C-alpha positions in Angstrom: 48.2 -58.1 -18.5 50.8 -59.9 -16.4 49.6 -60.4 -12.6 51.8 -58.9 -10.0 53.0 -61.1 -7.3 52.4 -61.1 -3.7 55.7 -59.3 -2.9 55.1 -56.6 -5.7 51.7 -55.8 -4.1 52.7 -55.9 -0.5 55.9 -53.4 -1.6 53.4 -51.1 -3.3 51.1 -51.1 -0.6 53.7 -50.3 1.8 55.3 -47.6 -0.1 52.2 -45.6 -1.4 51.1 -42.4 0.8 48.3 -42.6 3.3 47.8 -38.6 4.1 44.5 -37.4 4.0 41.0 -39.0 3.9 40.8 -39.8 0.3 40.5 -43.6 -0.6 40.7 -43.2 -4.7 43.8 -45.3 -4.3 41.5 -48.3 -3.6 39.5 -48.0 -6.6 39.1 -51.5 -8.5 40.8 -53.0 -5.3 38.2 -52.7 -2.7 34.7 -51.8 -2.5 32.8 -50.5 0.6 29.1 -50.2 0.9 27.6 -46.7 1.9 25.2 -45.7 4.5 21.5 -45.0 3.2 21.5 -41.8 5.1 24.2 -39.8 3.1 26.4 -38.0 5.7 28.0 -35.8 3.2 24.2 -34.4 2.2 23.3 -34.2 5.8 26.5 -32.2 6.9 26.0 -30.1 4.1 22.4 -29.0 4.8 23.3 -28.4 8.5 26.3 -26.0 7.6 24.2 -24.0 5.1 22.0 -23.1 8.1 24.5 -22.6 10.6 26.2 -19.5 11.9 29.4 -20.8 13.5 30.3 -24.5 13.1 33.5 -26.6 14.1 34.5 -29.8 12.2 36.4 -32.2 14.6 39.2 -34.7 13.3 38.7 -33.1 9.8 41.3 -35.4 8.1 42.7 -33.8 5.0 39.8 -31.8 4.9 38.1 -33.5 1.9 34.6 -34.3 3.2 34.2 -30.5 4.6 35.6 -29.3 1.5 32.7 -30.7 -0.5 29.9 -28.8 1.4 28.3 -26.4 -1.0 28.0 -23.8 1.7 29.9 -22.9 4.7 28.9 -20.7 7.6 30.4 -17.2 8.4 32.6 -18.6 11.0 34.1 -22.2 10.1 36.8 -23.9 12.2 38.0 -27.5 12.0 40.5 -29.4 14.1 43.1 -32.5 13.2 45.8 -34.2 15.2 48.1 -35.7 12.4 50.5 -33.1 11.1 50.6 -34.2 7.6 46.7 -34.0 7.5 47.0 -30.4 9.0 48.9 -29.2 6.3 46.8 -30.8 3.4 43.4 -29.8 5.3 44.6 -26.1 5.7 45.8 -25.9 2.0 42.4 -27.4 0.7 40.2 -25.4 3.4 41.7 -21.9 3.8 40.8 -20.7 0.3 37.3 -21.3 1.7 38.0 -19.2 4.8 38.3 -22.3 7.1 40.7 -22.2 10.0 42.3 -25.3 10.6 43.7 -25.8 14.2 46.2 -28.4 15.1 44.9 -30.4 18.1 45.7 -33.4 20.0 42.5 -35.1 19.9 42.5 -34.9 23.9 40.5 -32.4 26.1 40.3 -29.6 26.1 39.1 -28.4 22.8 41.1 -25.2 21.9 37.8 -23.3 21.8 35.5 -21.1 24.4 32.4 -22.2 25.9 29.3 -22.3 23.4 31.5 -20.9 20.5 29.6 -23.0 18.0 26.0 -23.8 17.1 27.1 -26.7 15.1 29.8 -29.4 15.8 30.3 -32.1 13.0 32.5 -35.0 12.6 33.0 -37.6 9.6 34.7 -40.3 11.7 35.8 -39.7 15.1 38.7 -41.9 16.3 38.0 -40.7 19.8 34.9 -39.0 21.3 35.0 -36.6 24.2 31.4 -35.8 25.1 31.9 -33.1 27.8 34.0 -31.1 25.3 31.7 -31.4 22.7 28.7 -30.3 25.0 30.9 -27.2 26.3 31.7 -25.7 22.7 28.1 -26.1 22.0 25.9 -23.1 22.6 22.4 -24.0 24.2 20.2 -25.7 21.6 23.3 -26.5 19.4 23.6 -29.4 17.3 26.2 -32.4 16.9 26.1 -34.2 13.9 28.4 -37.2 13.2 29.0 -40.5 11.6 30.5 -42.8 14.2 32.5 -46.1 13.3 30.0 -48.8 14.9 31.0 -51.5 17.1 32.6 -54.6 15.9 33.6 -52.5 12.5 35.7 -54.5 10.2 36.2 -57.1 12.9 36.4 -59.9 10.4 39.8 -58.5 9.5 40.8 -57.8 13.1 39.9 -61.3 14.3 41.5 -62.8 11.2 44.7 -61.6 12.5 44.3 -61.3 16.3 41.9 -64.1 17.0 38.4 -63.7 18.8 38.1 -60.4 20.5 34.9 -60.6 22.4 35.2 -57.8 24.8 36.6 -55.3 22.0 33.6 -56.3 19.9 31.3 -54.1 22.3 33.6 -51.2 22.1 31.7 -48.0 20.4 28.3 -49.6 20.5 25.7 -46.8 19.9 23.8 -47.8 23.2 26.8 -46.9 25.3 27.7 -43.9 23.2 24.1 -42.8 23.6 24.5 -43.0 27.4 27.6 -41.3 27.4 26.3 -38.3 25.1 23.3 -37.8 27.7 25.4 -38.0 30.7 27.3 -35.1 29.2 24.5 -33.1 28.7 23.1 -33.9 25.3 19.9 -35.1 24.0 19.9 -37.8 21.3 17.2 -37.0 18.8 18.3 -39.0 15.9 20.2 -42.4 16.0 20.8 -44.7 13.2 22.8 -47.9 12.8 23.6 -49.9 9.6 25.8 -52.9 9.3 27.7 -52.6 5.8 29.8 -54.8 3.5 33.3 -54.3 2.9 35.3 -56.3 0.4 39.3 -56.4 -0.5 40.5 -57.9 -3.9 44.2 -58.1 -3.1 46.6 -58.2 0.0 47.8 -54.7 -1.2 44.3 -53.2 -0.6 44.4 -54.9 3.0 47.7 -53.6 3.9 46.7 -50.1 2.5 43.5 -50.0 4.5 45.3 -51.0 7.8 47.9 -48.6 7.1 45.4 -45.7 6.8 42.7 -46.5 9.3 44.9 -47.7 12.2 
């Protein structure tokens, strides 16, 4: 097999679709270590016990659709139009209502509308809104991107970013959650390894995970 040139790898990565939250295009081109706690299983277990749940920033709906059992009332939000369409096609057959939402307050739901709010990878977190739509005693379960995530790649292009490295630190986010009236009952943090094997994989990743 003839190896592809730098230009061919760049052209391919620039043209491939980045809709949804499916990373299978990177199979054989990049690897990512997964957290030990297994978010998918934790989410599925919580959803199976919920009466009404909301999945924020659902992407293309891939993570939510993998849940074995969904509650009687299930809604999801997403801001990017191509993902809204993809999530609707994937989740509507399972009775999930996908709502187009700009990821800015307020969430388009009434106070205390849900007993469970989930999010696989929130780009922005509005703690006061999460607290507002949760009923008393409700639960927020999420897997946030931690501080200095993939910063080796960020700083390769942009140089040292000492202040930005602190962004999304779990201590700061925990404090913000408490300020919004939430109680932090379980918090876990791991630093994981991500490897890219060609320039196309890097370009695809940067296009998809802005």
